[in-house]
Steps between C-alpha positions, in 0.01 A plus 500: 500500500273333245494604136138589540571740779798669322270532194249701711784745587601512135144577378493821708719678226611238254866622542806284566865611487830320520747790494533769771630738234156522355260429798146629433271618771275232644663210308611164647884454488622151421855457646646277212852376521763486229863384465630839635212626715245414761177685483423410855753768610276766334173400661490765754615772259223404249235561766662828600488611140127434488440128434207366695669160565824322444510126436817335634620146547760548779361541838762746631352756267157494650513816687133621515149397415533618137778239432365167393693182526475230235697181426622636165453846358542404127269209532240714686518756220452231235206347686345825560513583128336172414236540750426853360488362148244255600288790630527682173215437265696607195673341207878486522728462197836319566787532261848369474758414234872536420478840321246787486320437817513855637432667175200267422374565858521874458316477153220277640459737794503813277225354273281345775508829706313674215176330631588325834665593826813295492783417737826362348838406613712800547834484302614150522405409856424150378660264746403323834488846667388725205185271415373523851553881502308531177218289633471708809498825308168404355197630682117533470546728206697254292308337217775308323840393629802451280790311673849445355671187611873448473710197571847353461435148642248226472185514722522880533218572253302216659541680827419837374190367310377342823540838668327717256251226365470653135180463309687565177862451405747595226852383443691734277752247369771231602832647456856454614461681839620386835651184341721445814201469726266327266778248384452577128227597262287176566503620865390855403205344306401267783532780761307772316237249409408457860256795433332278236479214741330717753254627240429147382457364854240779587326515167619855422581663175824571314575762238730358233708619211401276212839565331687343791484125447622421844228709660237354284624144571521562893144641507331216291309374815408848637226737423659773290459813293718535196638844394264703286544408131445846383827623649762589237843659511527785255820679565820510720692818438584506773165502697244229452200587296218239477158447380213370720151448369594733211620772748859616463690539833830677524688398815801637684651150518785362283603153392297218346525320841266770645240426236415173683474686827252743343309223344459339848383819656250568221359149514460524879345855476248374243413205724410751768292708257735793437388681185735529200544878534579467864762243426643734237505785735670298773774351274577828335542684839706235661883585513736241625746587787719348765776424233268276297512566121521881563604714212701805626613787273823655623636774280577340169460137636201270532542245776300186544526425869397150586718442803246382758586132448651262245525128416576318172151515369442874571844588382452324178153661438657848573770452271279366207281800558789747494631335184161540324486872600543752231792714643848595419819475708381236745679429821430195718606509870443165683535397863535169663194271543467325831368170651596290199685230690740286292377628176592854562814517278309304223207738508709819508698370200186435314396868550844619374458272193155663445656850493748374234216354291317830522820682394483769767809715446536613863445262785609564860469214754517551874562261782698191627301241294505686170871553554546113475350461155684504170430826326664798313238727669645752741503361865464673835555306801241693708295816496775717629716384211228592247446833689864607453480424137172684428613807684762542243316392197252733323189323360292689261221432244463144617224268588602304809367171657586445860403153636612309810393344821367717791830441696704659233329843545555594138247781527789702651642521129227770418693764696823411328373541149571860387 
């Protein structure tokens, strides 16, 4: 069946699903495949649960007139999302970067939604499946789309940019993330800059942090808007307080690294004519979640939970911010950083050296990679090892930073702190 025909079916309800555990009535089920599952086997079940149609790519699963056979389900989903994007007469903001993508996206969406009906990437659904799902979640009510794009190899941002065709773009930074896939920091810069190349080719506009020399350099040939010059950081204790157009804004975000994310969101909001007081209201009401720079009070302890993800750049930023924080009895708990390739031991050693420079008295490190570095910090080979230790140790009146890659699952520490 041609994309145009599938699109007519999709337009009936603007609903697509890829998981039978959360099928919505009158949606279209796309039977995606993974390393350990074959969505085709759930095609019939999806219809029984309320889906109007199931899209499959194996003929033996075509059991009725509501099952549609295509050559490749994933490619059909992607093609449908791009076809839909072309029908949408709305501006789309695309953003990527090594650190801060999701927080920046949330802030942009929070501010823009003060005046516009927005649709933004849910969570971090930012890959070759998540971006199509985001695009297909936009409907006739959507006035502005905000699409987060993630990547760990060359050409992925180029592919995602061609899918969502952004009118505006923003790159948070170039950091030491996914070094294994990008083959080093130069590969990161080249890969993330594929968004800039799309904007340049199509005469679109970039938002740029004027304090980031690499971003300024890489956008020299592109139409661009520089961060608003009236933005000023006032305080970090521990939450960020800033001034914008002589208006003081007290946020629920911590760390100087988040100031740049806020600046990006404000600049983009102002570009789309959001008033200062609405920007203030949006930022002061936004509370981070999903293990991203959350502050959790537990009995006598204050916990900074930043365990959604980690790479050398974000780890350094978190430690520097924690060091600058005015607090007594600081405890640092760090978990392994993944996807660093041949530089993994070197990068983990640099983080340990940073904890020594900051003179943190109590540092716990968890994971196989951290266990290979030279340090006097207390080591735990895995989470279970740390769990046994924390069950016996009483931690009171402390400020605790928890930082590690998603796969380490360090948010589980919260339940272990008395």
